[in-house]
C-alpha positions as CSV (number, residue, x, y, z in Angstrom):
1,M,96.6,11.1,202.9
2,A,95.1,14.4,201.5
3,A,94.5,17.3,204.0
4,A,90.8,16.0,204.6
5,L,89.9,12.6,203.6
6,C,86.8,13.5,202.4
7,G,88.6,15.6,199.7
8,A,90.3,12.3,198.8
9,A,87.0,10.6,198.6
10,A,85.7,13.4,196.4
11,T,88.8,13.0,193.8
12,A,87.8,9.2,193.6
13,L,83.9,9.9,193.4
14,L,83.5,7.9,190.2
15,G,86.1,5.5,190.8
16,S,87.8,5.4,187.4
17,A,89.9,8.4,188.6
18,A,91.2,6.5,191.5
19,A,94.4,5.3,189.8
20,Q,96.5,2.5,191.7
21,E,99.1,4.6,193.2
22,G,101.7,3.0,195.1
23,R,100.9,-0.1,197.1
24,N,98.1,0.6,198.8
25,V,94.5,1.5,197.9
26,E,92.0,2.1,200.5
27,W,88.1,1.7,200.7
28,P,87.2,5.1,202.4
29,A,83.5,4.8,202.5
30,Y,80.8,2.4,202.9
31,G,80.1,2.2,199.4
32,G,83.6,2.6,198.3
33,S,83.2,6.4,197.7
34,L,80.5,8.9,198.2
35,A,79.4,7.8,195.0
36,A,77.9,4.6,196.6
37,Q,79.0,2.7,193.5
38,H,80.6,-0.3,195.5
39,Y,83.6,-0.5,192.9
40,S,87.1,-0.5,192.8
41,P,89.9,0.1,190.2
42,L,92.1,-2.8,191.5
43,D,92.7,-5.6,189.2
44,Q,95.4,-8.0,190.8
45,I,92.6,-10.3,191.3
46,N,91.2,-11.2,187.6
47,A,89.6,-13.8,185.6
48,Q,92.8,-15.8,185.4
49,N,93.7,-16.2,189.1
50,V,90.3,-15.5,191.1
51,K,90.2,-19.3,191.2
52,D,93.1,-19.2,193.2
53,L,91.9,-17.0,196.2
54,R,92.6,-18.6,199.8
55,I,91.2,-17.1,203.1
56,A,93.9,-14.8,204.3
57,W,92.3,-14.1,208.1
58,R,88.9,-14.5,209.6
59,W,87.9,-12.1,212.6
60,Y,85.1,-13.3,214.8
61,A,82.2,-11.7,216.0
62,G,80.6,-14.1,218.1
63,N,81.7,-12.5,221.4
64,F,80.5,-9.0,220.8
65,G,76.8,-7.9,222.3
66,P,74.7,-9.6,224.9
67,N,74.1,-12.7,222.5
68,P,76.2,-14.1,219.1
69,E,75.0,-12.2,216.6
70,M,74.3,-14.3,213.6
71,K,73.8,-12.0,210.8
72,S,76.2,-9.1,210.4
73,E,75.6,-6.5,207.6
74,T,78.8,-4.4,208.3
75,T,80.8,-3.3,205.2
76,P,84.3,-2.1,206.7
77,V,86.0,1.0,205.6
78,M,89.9,0.9,205.3
79,I,92.4,3.7,205.9
80,D,96.0,3.7,206.4
81,G,96.0,-0.2,206.7
82,V,93.2,-0.2,209.3
83,L,89.8,-1.5,208.8
84,Y,87.1,0.0,210.8
85,A,83.9,-1.9,211.2
86,T,81.0,-2.7,213.8
87,A,80.2,-5.8,215.5
88,G,77.6,-7.1,217.9
89,A,73.8,-6.0,218.6
90,T,75.2,-3.3,220.8
91,R,77.0,-2.0,217.7
92,N,80.7,-2.1,218.9
93,V,83.2,-0.3,217.0
94,V,86.3,-2.1,216.2
95,A,89.8,-1.4,214.5
96,I,91.5,-4.5,212.6
97,D,94.7,-4.7,211.0
98,A,94.0,-5.2,207.1
99,G,96.7,-7.7,206.7
100,T,96.5,-10.0,209.6
101,G,92.8,-9.7,211.1
102,E,94.4,-8.7,214.4
103,T,92.0,-6.6,216.8
104,L,93.7,-3.2,217.3
105,W,91.1,-1.6,219.5
106,I,87.5,-1.9,220.5
107,F,84.8,0.9,221.5
108,K,81.8,-0.6,223.5
109,P,79.1,1.9,223.5
110,N,76.9,1.8,226.7
111,D,73.4,3.0,225.6
112,G,71.7,1.7,228.8
113,E,67.8,1.6,228.6
114,R,67.9,3.3,225.1
115,F,69.3,0.1,223.9
116,R,66.7,-2.2,225.3
117,T,63.9,-0.3,223.5
118,A,65.8,0.5,220.3
119,P,64.1,-0.5,217.2
120,R,67.3,-1.5,215.3
121,R,69.5,-3.6,217.5
122,T,72.0,-5.1,215.4
123,S,75.6,-4.3,214.5
124,G,74.5,-2.1,211.6
125,R,76.0,-1.7,208.2
126,G,79.2,0.2,209.3
127,V,81.1,3.7,210.1
128,A,82.1,6.7,208.4
129,Y,85.5,8.1,208.6
130,W,86.9,11.7,208.2
131,E,90.4,13.1,208.5
132,S,91.9,16.8,208.7
133,G,95.6,17.0,209.2
134,G,96.4,15.0,212.2
135,D,92.6,14.7,213.5
136,K,91.5,11.1,212.2
137,R,87.9,10.1,213.2
138,V,85.4,7.4,213.0
139,L,81.8,8.4,213.3
140,T,79.2,5.7,214.4
141,V,75.4,5.7,215.3
142,T,74.6,3.2,218.1
143,P,71.3,1.4,218.3
144,G,70.0,4.0,221.1
145,F,70.5,6.8,218.7
146,F,73.6,8.4,219.7
147,L,76.2,9.9,217.5
148,W,79.9,9.1,218.5
149,A,83.1,10.6,217.1
150,L,86.0,8.3,218.1
151,D,89.9,8.8,217.5
152,A,90.9,6.6,214.8
153,E,94.0,5.6,216.2
154,T,92.8,4.7,219.9
155,G,89.1,4.2,219.7
156,L,88.7,6.9,222.5
157,P,85.9,9.7,222.2
158,K,87.0,12.9,220.7
159,R,85.8,15.0,223.9
160,E,85.2,18.2,222.0
161,F,82.7,16.9,219.8
162,G,79.2,17.2,221.4
163,E,79.2,16.2,225.0
164,A,82.3,14.4,225.6
165,G,82.3,12.9,222.3
166,V,78.6,12.0,221.7
167,V,75.5,13.7,220.3
168,D,72.1,12.6,221.6
169,L,70.1,12.3,218.3
170,R,66.8,12.0,220.2
171,R,67.2,15.6,221.0
172,G,65.5,17.8,218.6
173,L,63.3,15.0,216.9
174,R,59.8,16.4,216.1
175,G,56.7,14.4,217.5
176,P,56.0,12.6,220.8
177,T,59.0,12.4,223.4
178,D,58.0,9.4,225.0
179,N,58.5,5.6,223.8
180,V,60.1,7.1,220.9
181,E,61.3,4.5,218.2
182,A,64.2,6.1,216.5
183,G,67.6,4.8,215.5
184,S,69.8,4.0,212.9
185,S,70.9,0.9,211.0
186,S,73.2,2.6,208.0
187,P,76.1,4.5,208.5
188,P,76.4,8.2,208.7
189,L,77.7,10.2,205.6
190,V,80.8,12.5,205.8
191,V,80.7,15.1,203.1
192,G,83.5,17.8,203.8
193,D,83.2,18.8,207.6
194,V,79.5,17.9,207.7
195,V,78.4,14.5,209.0
196,V,74.8,13.6,208.0
197,V,72.6,11.3,209.7
198,G,69.6,9.5,208.5
199,P,67.1,7.9,211.3
200,A,65.4,4.8,211.2
201,G,62.0,3.7,212.9
202,G,60.6,0.6,214.3
203,V,58.8,-1.6,211.8
204,G,55.6,0.3,210.8
205,A,53.4,-2.1,209.9
206,R,51.3,-2.3,213.0
207,P,52.1,0.9,214.8
208,N,50.4,1.6,218.3
209,S,49.4,5.2,217.2
210,K,49.0,7.4,214.2
211,T,51.4,9.9,216.3
212,Q,55.1,9.2,215.9
213,A,58.2,10.8,215.9
214,K,59.4,12.6,212.6
215,L,62.6,11.0,211.4
216,D,64.3,14.2,210.0
217,V,67.7,14.3,208.6
218,R,70.2,16.2,210.0
219,G,73.7,17.6,209.4
220,F,76.2,18.2,212.0
221,D,79.5,19.7,212.4
222,V,82.1,16.8,212.2
223,R,84.6,18.7,214.5
224,T,82.2,19.9,217.3
225,G,79.1,18.0,216.8
226,R,77.0,21.3,216.4
227,L,73.6,20.9,214.7
228,L,74.1,22.8,211.4
229,W,70.6,21.9,209.6
230,T,67.5,19.9,209.4
231,F,65.6,18.6,206.6
232,H,61.9,18.2,207.3
233,T,61.1,14.8,205.4
234,I,57.6,15.7,206.5
235,P,56.9,19.5,206.0
236,E,55.7,21.9,208.2
237,K,52.8,24.3,207.7
238,G,54.1,27.0,205.1
239,E,57.0,24.5,203.7
240,F,57.1,23.2,200.3
241,G,54.9,20.0,200.2
242,Y,52.8,20.8,203.2
243,D,49.4,20.7,200.7
244,T,50.1,17.0,199.9
245,W,48.8,16.0,203.3
246,L,45.1,16.2,202.7
247,T,43.8,15.1,205.9
248,P,43.6,18.0,208.5
249,G,46.6,17.9,211.2
250,S,48.2,14.4,209.4
251,A,51.4,16.5,208.5
252,E,51.3,17.2,212.2
253,Y,50.8,13.8,213.8
254,T,52.3,11.5,211.2
255,G,55.9,10.2,211.7
256,N,58.4,8.0,210.3
257,A,59.5,9.1,206.4
258,G,63.0,8.6,207.8
259,V,66.3,7.7,205.9
260,W,67.3,4.2,207.0
261,G,69.3,3.2,204.1
262,P,72.7,4.4,203.2
263,M,73.1,7.7,201.5
264,S,75.6,9.1,198.8
265,A,76.7,12.7,197.8
266,D,78.4,14.5,195.1
267,P,80.8,17.0,196.7
268,D,81.5,19.0,193.6
269,L,77.8,19.8,193.3
270,G,77.7,20.0,197.1
271,L,74.5,17.7,197.2
272,V,73.6,14.8,199.5
273,Y,71.1,12.1,198.2
274,L,68.3,10.9,200.6
275,P,66.4,7.8,199.8
276,V,63.2,8.7,202.0
277,E,61.0,5.8,203.4
278,G,57.3,6.0,203.5
279,A,55.3,7.6,206.3
280,T,53.3,5.9,209.2
281,S,51.9,3.2,208.8
282,D,53.4,1.0,206.2
283,M,50.3,-0.7,204.5
284,Y,47.3,1.6,205.6
285,G,47.1,5.7,204.9
286,G,43.6,6.4,205.7
287,E,44.8,8.6,208.5
288,R,47.2,10.6,205.8
289,H,45.4,11.1,202.6
290,G,47.5,12.5,200.1
291,N,50.6,11.9,198.1
292,N,52.5,12.7,201.6
293,L,55.8,14.5,200.6
294,F,58.7,13.8,201.1
295,G,57.6,10.2,202.0
296,N,59.1,7.8,199.2
297,S,61.0,10.1,197.4
298,L,64.6,10.8,196.3
299,V,65.6,14.4,197.7
300,A,68.8,16.1,196.7
301,V,69.7,18.6,199.7
302,D,72.4,21.2,199.9
303,V,75.0,19.9,202.2
304,K,76.0,23.1,203.8
305,T,72.3,24.3,204.6
306,G,70.2,21.0,204.3
307,E,67.9,23.0,201.7
308,R,65.8,21.1,199.2
309,V,67.4,21.4,195.9
310,W,65.3,19.0,193.9
311,H,63.1,16.0,194.8
312,Q,61.2,13.3,192.8
313,Q,58.6,11.2,194.7
314,L,58.7,7.4,193.6
315,V,55.5,6.3,195.2
316,H,52.6,8.5,195.8
317,H,50.9,7.9,199.1
318,D,52.8,4.3,200.1
319,I,50.5,1.6,201.3
320,W,52.9,-1.1,200.1
321,D,55.9,-0.6,202.5
322,Y,57.7,0.7,199.2
323,D,60.5,2.5,201.0
324,N,63.6,3.7,199.2
325,P,65.9,1.0,200.6
326,T,69.4,1.8,199.5
327,A,71.8,4.4,198.7
328,P,71.6,6.2,195.4
329,I,74.2,5.5,193.0
330,L,76.1,8.2,191.2
331,L,77.4,7.3,187.6
332,D,78.6,9.5,184.8
333,V,77.0,8.3,181.5
334,T,76.4,9.4,178.0
335,V,72.6,9.4,176.8
336,E,72.0,10.0,173.0
337,G,75.5,11.5,172.8
338,R,75.0,13.6,175.7
339,P,77.1,13.5,178.8
340,V,75.2,13.4,181.9
341,K,75.9,13.3,185.7
342,A,73.2,10.7,186.8
343,V,71.9,9.3,190.0
344,V,70.0,6.1,190.1
345,Q,67.4,5.0,192.8
346,L,66.9,1.3,193.2
347,T,63.6,0.3,194.6
348,K,61.8,-2.4,196.3
349,Q,59.4,-2.6,193.2
350,A,62.2,-3.4,191.0
351,F,62.4,0.0,189.2
352,A,66.0,1.8,188.7
353,Y,64.8,5.4,188.6
354,A,67.4,7.6,186.8
355,F,68.1,11.3,186.9
356,D,70.1,14.2,186.4
357,R,71.8,14.4,189.7
358,A,72.3,18.2,189.3
359,T,68.8,19.1,188.2
360,G,66.6,16.1,189.0
361,E,65.3,15.6,185.5
362,P,64.8,12.2,184.5
363,L,67.1,10.7,182.0
364,W,64.2,9.0,180.2
365,P,60.2,9.9,180.6
366,I,58.4,8.7,183.5
367,E,54.9,8.2,182.9
368,E,52.1,8.8,185.6
369,R,50.0,5.6,184.7
370,P,46.6,4.8,186.2
371,V,46.6,2.1,189.0
372,P,43.8,0.2,190.8
373,A,42.0,2.0,193.8
374,S,41.5,0.8,197.3
375,D,38.1,-0.2,198.8
376,V,39.4,-0.4,202.2
377,P,37.2,2.0,204.4
378,F,38.4,5.4,204.7
379,E,41.3,4.8,202.6
380,W,42.9,7.0,200.1
381,T,44.8,6.0,196.9
382,S,46.8,7.8,194.4
383,P,44.9,7.5,191.0
384,T,48.4,7.3,189.4
385,Q,51.8,6.0,189.9
386,P,55.2,7.3,188.5
387,F,56.4,4.4,185.9
388,P,59.9,4.9,184.3
389,T,60.0,4.1,180.6
390,K,63.3,3.1,180.9
391,P,65.3,0.9,182.3
392,A,62.6,-2.0,182.2
393,A,62.0,-3.6,185.7
394,Y,64.7,-5.9,186.7
395,D,62.2,-8.3,188.5
396,R,58.7,-9.3,188.6
397,Q,55.9,-7.1,189.1
398,G,52.2,-7.8,189.8
399,V,50.6,-11.1,189.9
400,S,48.4,-12.7,187.0
401,E,47.3,-16.1,186.5
402,D,50.4,-16.3,183.7
403,D,52.7,-15.8,186.7
404,L,51.7,-18.9,188.4
405,V,54.0,-22.1,188.6
406,D,53.6,-24.4,185.8
407,F,56.2,-27.0,185.8
408,T,53.2,-29.7,185.3
409,P,49.7,-29.6,184.7
410,A,48.8,-30.6,188.1
411,I,51.1,-28.0,189.7
412,R,49.3,-25.1,187.8
413,A,45.9,-26.5,188.7
414,A,46.9,-26.4,192.5
415,A,48.3,-22.9,192.0
416,L,45.0,-21.8,190.2
417,E,43.2,-23.3,193.4
418,A,45.3,-21.7,195.8
419,I,44.6,-18.3,194.8
420,K,41.0,-18.5,194.9
421,D,40.5,-16.5,197.8
422,L,43.0,-14.0,197.1
423,R,43.1,-10.8,194.9
424,I,45.7,-10.4,192.3
425,G,46.6,-7.9,189.9
426,P,49.1,-5.4,188.3
427,M,51.7,-3.7,190.6
428,Y,50.2,-1.2,193.0
429,T,47.0,-3.3,193.5
430,P,46.3,-2.1,197.2
431,P,45.9,-4.4,200.1
432,S,42.5,-5.3,201.0
433,L,40.6,-6.5,204.1
434,I,41.2,-9.8,205.6
435,D,37.6,-10.6,205.5
436,A,36.3,-8.6,202.2
437,P,32.6,-8.7,201.1
438,D,33.9,-10.3,197.9
439,G,35.2,-13.5,200.1
440,T,38.8,-12.7,199.5
441,R,41.1,-12.7,202.6
442,G,43.7,-10.4,201.0
443,T,45.9,-9.5,197.9
444,L,49.0,-11.1,196.8
445,V,51.9,-8.5,196.3
446,L,54.7,-8.7,193.8
447,P,57.3,-7.5,194.9
448,H,56.4,-7.6,198.8
449,Y,58.0,-5.4,201.4
450,G,61.3,-6.9,201.3
451,G,61.5,-6.4,197.5
452,G,62.8,-6.6,194.6
453,A,65.9,-4.7,195.6
454,N,66.5,-3.8,199.2
455,W,69.6,-2.4,201.1
456,E,71.8,-4.7,199.3
457,G,71.1,-2.6,196.2
458,G,73.8,-2.9,193.4
459,A,77.0,-2.0,192.2
460,A,78.1,0.1,189.2
461,D,81.0,0.3,186.9
462,P,82.0,3.9,186.1
463,E,84.4,2.9,183.5
464,T,81.4,1.5,181.2
465,G,78.2,2.9,182.7
466,M,77.0,-0.7,183.7
467,L,74.6,-1.1,186.7
468,Y,74.3,-4.5,188.4
469,V,71.4,-5.2,190.5
470,A,70.5,-7.8,193.2
471,S,67.0,-8.7,193.5
472,Q,64.5,-11.6,194.6
473,T,61.0,-12.8,193.2
474,S,59.2,-13.1,196.8
475,L,55.2,-12.3,197.1
476,T,53.0,-12.6,200.2
477,V,49.5,-11.7,201.0
478,F,48.9,-7.9,202.1
479,A,45.5,-7.8,204.2
480,V,44.3,-5.4,206.9
481,N,42.0,-5.7,209.7
482,E,40.3,-3.4,212.0
483,A,42.8,-2.3,214.6
484,G,40.3,-2.2,217.8
485,D,42.0,-1.0,220.9
486,R,45.1,-1.7,219.9
487,S,45.9,1.5,217.9
488,D,44.2,5.0,216.9
489,I,44.7,4.0,213.0
490,R,41.7,2.5,211.9
491,Y,43.4,-0.4,210.1
492,L,46.4,-2.5,210.8
493,F,48.5,-4.9,208.5
494,V,47.9,-8.8,209.0
495,N,51.0,-10.6,207.7
496,G,49.9,-13.4,205.4
497,E,52.3,-16.1,203.6
498,A,51.8,-16.7,200.1
499,P,50.5,-20.1,199.4
500,R,52.9,-22.9,198.3
501,P,51.1,-25.4,195.9
502,M,52.3,-28.7,196.2
503,G,55.0,-27.2,198.5
504,L,56.6,-25.2,195.7
505,P,56.7,-21.2,195.3
506,L,53.5,-19.8,193.7
507,V,55.2,-18.2,190.7
508,K,57.5,-19.2,188.1
509,P,61.2,-18.9,188.8
510,P,63.8,-17.4,188.8
511,Y,63.6,-16.7,192.4
512,G,66.7,-14.4,192.8
513,R,68.7,-12.8,190.0
514,I,71.5,-10.5,189.1
515,T,70.6,-8.2,186.4
516,A,73.2,-5.9,184.1
517,I,71.7,-2.7,182.8
518,D,73.4,-0.4,180.7
519,M,72.8,3.1,181.9
520,N,74.0,4.9,178.9
521,T,71.1,3.2,176.8
522,G,68.7,2.3,179.8
523,E,68.8,-1.3,178.2
524,H,69.1,-4.7,179.7
525,R,72.6,-6.3,179.0
526,W,72.3,-9.9,180.8
527,M,70.6,-11.7,183.8
528,A,71.9,-14.3,185.8
529,V,70.2,-16.7,188.3
530,N,71.4,-16.1,191.9
531,G,72.3,-19.5,193.0
532,D,71.1,-23.0,192.2
533,T,67.7,-24.4,192.7
534,P,66.8,-24.7,196.4
535,D,66.6,-28.2,198.0
536,D,62.8,-27.9,198.6
537,V,62.3,-27.5,195.2
538,K,64.8,-29.6,193.7
539,N,63.8,-32.5,195.9
540,N,60.0,-32.0,195.5
541,P,58.1,-35.2,194.9
542,A,55.7,-33.3,192.5
543,L,58.8,-32.6,190.3
544,A,60.0,-36.2,190.2
545,G,61.0,-37.1,186.6
546,V,60.5,-33.3,185.6
547,A,63.5,-31.4,184.2
548,T,63.9,-27.9,185.8
549,P,66.5,-25.2,185.0
550,P,68.3,-23.8,187.8
551,T,65.8,-21.4,189.5
552,G,68.1,-19.3,191.8
553,K,67.1,-18.7,195.4
554,A,64.7,-16.1,196.9
555,S,68.1,-14.2,198.3
556,R,69.4,-10.9,197.2
557,A,73.1,-11.1,196.2
558,V,75.6,-8.9,197.8
559,L,77.8,-7.0,195.0
560,L,81.1,-5.8,194.6
561,V,82.7,-4.5,191.2
562,T,86.3,-4.0,190.2
563,K,88.1,-3.4,186.9
564,T,88.1,-7.0,186.0
565,L,85.2,-8.9,188.0
566,L,81.9,-8.6,189.3
567,F,81.7,-10.6,192.6
568,A,78.5,-11.8,194.3
569,G,77.8,-13.4,197.5
570,E,74.4,-15.4,197.0
571,G,72.9,-13.4,200.2
572,Y,71.8,-14.4,203.6
573,G,69.1,-16.6,202.0
574,G,71.5,-18.4,199.7
575,A,74.3,-20.9,199.8
576,P,77.6,-20.1,201.4
577,I,79.3,-19.2,198.0
578,L,81.1,-16.0,196.6
579,R,81.1,-16.2,192.8
580,A,83.1,-14.0,190.2
581,Y,81.3,-13.2,187.1
582,D,82.3,-11.9,183.8
583,K,81.0,-8.4,183.7
584,A,80.2,-8.3,180.1
585,T,78.4,-11.7,179.9
586,G,77.2,-12.9,183.3
587,A,79.3,-16.2,183.1
588,V,80.5,-17.6,186.2
589,V,84.3,-17.4,186.4
590,A,84.9,-18.8,189.8
591,E,83.0,-20.0,192.8
592,L,84.6,-19.8,196.3
593,P,83.4,-21.6,199.2
594,L,82.2,-19.3,202.3
595,P,82.6,-20.2,206.0
596,G,78.9,-19.0,206.3
597,A,76.1,-17.2,204.2
598,A,77.3,-14.0,202.9
599,S,75.7,-11.2,205.2
600,S,77.2,-7.9,204.0
601,K,78.4,-6.3,200.8
602,P,81.9,-7.1,200.0
603,M,84.5,-4.6,199.9
604,T,88.2,-4.6,198.6
605,Y,91.5,-2.9,199.0
606,M,95.1,-3.1,198.3
607,L,97.7,-3.3,201.1
608,D,101.3,-3.6,200.8
609,G,100.9,-4.8,197.2
610,K,98.4,-7.4,197.8
611,Q,94.8,-7.1,197.3
612,Y,92.2,-8.5,199.6
613,V,88.4,-9.1,199.2
614,V,86.5,-8.9,202.6
615,L,82.8,-9.6,203.7
616,A,80.7,-10.7,206.5
617,V,79.4,-14.3,206.7
618,G,77.2,-16.1,209.3
619,R,73.8,-17.6,209.9
620,D,74.4,-21.1,211.0
621,T,77.3,-20.0,212.9
622,P,78.2,-16.7,214.7
623,A,78.8,-13.8,212.4
624,E,82.6,-13.0,211.1
625,L,84.6,-11.0,208.7
626,V,86.3,-13.2,206.1
627,A,89.3,-11.9,204.1
628,F,90.4,-13.5,200.8
629,A,93.7,-13.0,198.9
630,L,96.1,-14.6,196.3
631,E,98.8,-16.6,198.0
């Protein structure tokens, strides 16, 4: 090992530099490296032998937490032959022998009352690791919003960190101190000797007040737990961006704008990339007129000081819950003959925004285009939104009559009838009243708040500059109604399911897909449907005698790229199958049955000369980690 693991991760930042030295190749960070590419240069498992993979071991997580957890999103890290992962709703940290699946140690946090009121009571997506000399640490954030530093060899708290091993992350939050909804669902990020924590709030569709905690991003000393810096995701008076909050006092009382998705970093540039979510509340912004920086922005901050170096806002005045949901992916590409160190932010709205990661300049022009205005009382909408000219959207955007399902004339007629009392329009058509004067009961929004892409994001191949994106085509009805006594926000979201004419999805397939994009040119190379046709479509009586192609499932795939293959589990809404794809063509090379639906992003490593692929599965049975290897 290097003197500091984060230094080794920096060397392997762009993956292709990580030669397979010796017989062990690690997976040192949630995304494989700080670049968040979910890539490994391993090639022992290849197109010729991937069909021969067998389950090497299974690690059962059902006994962790107050109740068995059915869905685990944890992606372990692997260091020195040990996997470190999270398990159970209380977010226990476990160390597992990477070769056998044997449990080596368990850390059980006790958040007390803070757990019972936590907004993100899940096992989370994993941990971070840091090492310097003989000091080896695992960093984790619990549901109750405590940052722990653990001894990687024993699981015991590092008592010199914070207060006997822990930092209370609620201390220092701006905003109300009672009934604070602040937690975390993604791992912290360790860059050098700084551990960066991005907070997550509760679901913000129907908040009880416009006054909420501000979910700032903070950097701590990885050795002592001392607070080093705070980046204000909602600016204070006198700070850059404060003037984008037009309603007097709104920058003071509005909260959220956290970073609940994973983050990424470039240690050579000294930058951390923050995918910031929207501000309070998700689908109504009448209490916070203006563009609302730094909500829905990609922000690059200095890892040592937390100072903003550059930012790009990807949604102005968000009223669609279009948070930036996943880690920005760092990738070195060549655009029109010019080498560029790029960063790509995948979004719920199905755009891949690409920038020079040093300067924030777009790789291709981004156009501010007019979008529809809201007629909800007191609402404010930005007259334009930023549309990248490249790459093209990787999933469906907006709803028109041409998008409606039309397997047969009768089905199309039923679809047209089903939307008579709903508004449709291009992307960024705003939510509308549930009892609008024109007789409509809401707006069909595609992609909806789940995306498009979400936390599963994508994966990238640093050797080719190819980006692989998982997305789903799902829509819903966005409506708001008067809050009354429930909140001091005038209008709150009312969830409405999209109609299903004759029991079928309202829009044409595919319903889930994987898209390959060449980030050197911004052009799509191939698209593959994610999964077979769902049973409720395949066996629908209205389709008797009608030949339909595979539609894919409304599930976001979980992706891993290696030197030889693209691995994809169908995702939590899909079938229990792990596929291997030809990276260049999208052709399926092999299908491997899983014990349950894939629920986390896969990772891979080599131990004692053997390559393993590990992911979490569950749904119908409690969550578990499953490791595949060649016999």
